[in-house]
Structures are given as structure tokens and as C-alpha cells.
N, C-alpha and C positions, 0 to 999 in steps of 0.2 A: 211471018217470019219471027216475030215474038214468041208465038207459040212453039214453033220449032226449036228455038233456043231454050225455051223453058223444058221442053221435053228431054233435049239433051243434058241439061242440068241435072234432071231427076234421074236420067239413065246413068250418067257419069258424074257423080258428085264430086265437088271439089275437095281435095285433101284437107283434112283438119290441120290446124296449126301444129307445128312440131312440138313434141312433148317437152323439148328443151325450152321453147319459148313460155311454156306454160308453168316452168319451174320458178320458184322464188329464189332469192340469193343464197339462203341456207341450203336448200336442195341442191342447187347448183355447185356450192361449195363441196358438200358431201359427195357428190358425183365425182368431182375432180379428185378429191383425197382418196377415194376408193379406187379410182382408175390408176393413180399413182401407186398406191399400196399394192394392187394386183399386178402391175409391171415389176415393182420391186420383189414380190414372192416369186415371179416367174424367172428371175435372175439365176437361182441356183440350177433350175432345170437347163437353162440355155447353156450355163457353163458346163454341165455334166456332158452334154451333147458335144459341145464345142471342144473339150479336152480329149474326148475319145477319138476324134480326128486329127489332132495336132500330130505333126511329125515331131521327131526327137529334138530338133533345133529350136522348136517353139515351146517344148514342154518345159525346158529350163532357161528360158530367157529371163532376163532381169533389166527393168521391172517386168513381171509376167503380163502377158496379154490376155484380156477376157475373151475375145473372139478368134477363132482360128484364121490364119491368113492363107496358108496353103493346105488345105483339107486333104487328107490321104486315109486309105483303108489299111495301111501297113500294120497298125496296132492290132487290128483283128486278125491279119494273117500271122503276126507274131503270137497272138493269143492261141491260135490253132496249132502253130508249130512249137509252142512251148513244151508240149508232151510228147514230142517225137522221139526224146531220147528214154522215154519210160515206155512201160508196157501199156498204161492205161491212157487212152486219148481223151481229149477234153469233152467229146461228144458224149462219152459215158457219163461224165459228171453232170452234163446238162440233162441226159436221159433220166438218170437218178433223181435230180431235182424236180423235173416234171412229174414223174410217178409219185414221189414221196409228197409233193404238194397237193396232187389231185387227191390222193387218199386222205391226206391230213384234212383238207378243207371239206371234203364229204363227210367224214367221220366227226370232226369238230362240229359242224352245223348241225347234223342229225342228233348227235347226242346231247348237244346244247339246247335244241328244241324239245326233244323228248324229256330232258330233265326239267325245263322250265315250265312245261304244261301242267304236270301233276303238281309242282310247288305253287302254281297259281291258281288252278281251278279245282282241286280236289283237297279234301280233308282227311289226313291220316295221321297217326300217332308219330311224334317226332317230327312233324313238318316244320315246325319253328326252329328245332335244333339244327335240322339239315341245312335250311336256308342260312341259318346264322354260321354255320361252319363254312359254307361256300364264301360268304361275304369276308369271313374272317381270314380265309385262304389267300384273299387278295393282298394281304399285308406281307406275305412271304415272298421274297426274293427268289429267282430260280436257282441261286447258289445254296440256298438254304435246304432245298430238297433234292441237290444233286446226288447225295449219297444214298437215299432211300430209292430214288429213280434208279440208280445203277444197281442196286441190290435187287429190286423187282425185275428189271429187265434180264439181269443175269439169271434169275431162278426160273424166269418163264421160259429160257432158252431161245430167246429172238435176237440175240446178237448177230450181228453181220446179216440181217435181213431187212426187207423193207418195213416189216412190222416193228422192227427195232427203232426205226425212224419215226414211225407214226404213233406208236402207243403212248409214249411220254407226252405227246402234244394233245392227246384226245380231251383231257380233262382241263377245260378252259373256263376257269370261274367267272372271268369277266363276260364271256359270251352268255352263260347260264343266267347271269344276273340282267344283262341287257335284255335278253328275249323275254325273261320273266316279268320284268317291269312293263314291256310292251304287251304281253298277254293279259296282263292285268285289266287292259283297257277293253278287252273283248267283251261284250255284253253276255252275262250269264243267262239272260232270257232267251237269247238265239241258241244258246247250246241246249237248254232245257226244251225248247221247242223242237229241236232236231231229235232228241232223245224220244220225245212223244212221237214223232214220225217213223220212229224205229232205227235211227242212226245209231251205229255202234261207236265206240270210243276212238277206234282208228279212222273211221269215217269222219268225225267231227274233228280230229286232229288234222286229217290231210286236206279235208274240203272246207273247213271253217276257220280253224285256228290259224294254220299256216299262211293261207291268202291274206288274212287280215293282219298277220304279223310279218308279212313279207318284208317291209322296210327294215325290221330289226333283224330279220334272217339274213338279209343282203349285207348289212353292216357287219354281222357276226362273220359272213363269209370273206370280207374284206380283211378283217382282224386276223382271220384263220390263215388267209393267204399270205400275209404279210409275215405272220410268225413261222410259217412252214418254209416259204421261199428263201428268206434270209437266216435260217436256223444253221448254225454250226456246232451246236452244242452235241446233237446226236452223233454226228461224224467223229467227234473228237473223243466221246465217251464210249460209245457202243459199238464202232465200227473198227475193226483191225483189218478187215480185208479192204484194200484201197479201191477196188472195183465196185464197192457199195457206198462210197462217199460221195458227197454232192458238190454242187458247184460253189456255193458260199464257202465250203471248207478249201477247195482248190484256190479260189481267189486270196483266201488268207494266208496261203503259203507260196504264192507265186513269186513273191520278192523276198521271201525269208531264206536265210542262209546264203545269200549272195555275198560277194566280196565288197560290193559297193551298192550305192542306194540309187544308182541310174539305170542300170539294166533292168528290163522288163517292165518299166514304168508305164510306157505306152499300152503294153498289154494289160496291165491292171486296170488303166483308164478304160479300155475297151471292155474289159470284163464287168467294171462297174456299171457302165452303160447297159450291158446285156441284163444285168441284175436288177437295174432301175425301171427299164421299159415295161415290163410286165406289170409291176405295181402301178405305174402310171396308167396304163390301159384298163386294169380292173377298176381303179378308182374313177376314171372318166365314164365307164359303162354304168357304175353302180353309185354315182354321187348323188343323183336325185333321191334315192332310196335312203341313203344315209342322212341326207338334209331333212327328209320326212321323219326319220327316226329322232333327229334332234328337236325338230318342231314339236313332235308329239310329247318329247320329255318336258319340253318347255311349256306346253299348255297344261300338262298335269301339275 
């Protein structure tokens, strides 16, 4: 009987003591504090979702309520119906935002990686000046380059086109700097061995540099998505045709020009949720790579 019990213990070992029991007082205190902090940081997200489903009588309650009591989808219906009196439906704005965001993320990520690779791994005249210029450009706010951008877009003849949305966003100095700092950590010996084996520059870039720098590339894609998805500058400055404007621009005008500040507030709340959800989804899918980028930067 004892032999049978011993075999059962070996086959089904008892669970180890809980990690909580092995924590000392300070570690347990940190766990509680971080849990409270994480819950506190989730409150704005909960509020965005709750507000989008509030009926009008709850939107203007005093004192305001944090959670919705009688959820409704009428705000989303009002958002879709807000453009019934106009020629352009709200789905057109959403379609434009999706197209512009996809093109901008693809272009910004590719151009950022292509610019970072030679700055990091190749010697050429003026490399230091080029990199210093990129870093210096981080100091300029978008308003400072608004007029030069408008002149360039106008002379290129891409007003009222999707390229007019995408082209001003392609040069992202922060993305180039981020990827360049990450590519600096790729071993030169690995690239030299690939060249000895006959690999071309494009092969080294696609099969060695990009896979090893994927955390930085993913972080760059998140930054590019947020910049393109919430951008209203291109619609304001370069688009005179209403059918070429994007969803953020439409949401910025949905309550403007009204006689009071009550009408369409529910539709604006629903639109704010629609603009927020894609950012949340992209971040949740790419957060591990972003954390890997920050960890790499900390180790360096």
C-alpha cells in the first residue's frame, strides 16, 4: 500500500506553495500597490466605454455618474444619422481613415527602417550630419513646419488625394531614431558572415536586420498608427473636397456650429469610442514588442 501511495505522489506531485505565500512583506506591498495602480489606470478606459452607451438623460446628470445605468446604442445610431442631411455619409469618413492609416503605417515603418539601417551600419560622407539633422528635427513642433508642408504638397499636386494625407506623415524622425538605436545592437560579425556567404544588402536587411529589430519596428508601427488614425491636420489643410476627409476631422466638427452644447453629445461620445478602440487593439497585440524595445534601451 505504501509503495502505491509513493508511486501516486511521484506521478501526481503535490502543488508547490503559492507564490503569494513565498513573498515577503515588501513584495506583497508592491503587488498590492501595482494592482491598485493598474485598476486606477483602467478607469479612463471604462469611462470611455460607459459614456458611449449612456442615454441623454444620463450624459447630463449632476452629479455625473461614472457607470452607465441604462445602456443604449442610440448614440451610435445618432452618429450614423448625423450625416443624413449631407451628401457624404459617415461610412465614407471611416473608409478614408482606414485607407490613410494603412498606407501611412506601411510607409512610415518601411521608410523609417530603410533610413535607420544605413545610418547605423554603413559609413558614408555626411552620415553624422544627416543623423544630427534628424535628431534636431525632433525639436520642431508640427505648427512650425505647417507652411513648408503646405507649399510642398501644393506644388506636388496631391491636394485632395490619399497621398496628400499620407505624404506629410512619412518623415517620422522619432521612428528613425528609435529603429536606428535598436539596429545598433545587431552584431556586425553576423552581417559580415552573411556577406561572405554571398548575401546581398537587401537580403541582409530583410532576413537579418528586420527580424532582430522587430520589437522596434513594431513600436514604430504603433506610433505611426496613432499618428495617422487621429490626425486632423491633413484634412484641415490639404483637403478641400469633403469626400476626402477622415473620421477624426468629422468628429471634430460634429458638435461645432450648433445653437447649444447638448445636441449630438451622445454621437460625439460614440465616435470617440470608435476612434479609441483601434488604438487599444493595436496596443494590446503589440505591447510585448514595445516592452522588449524599452527593456533593450534600458540594458544599453
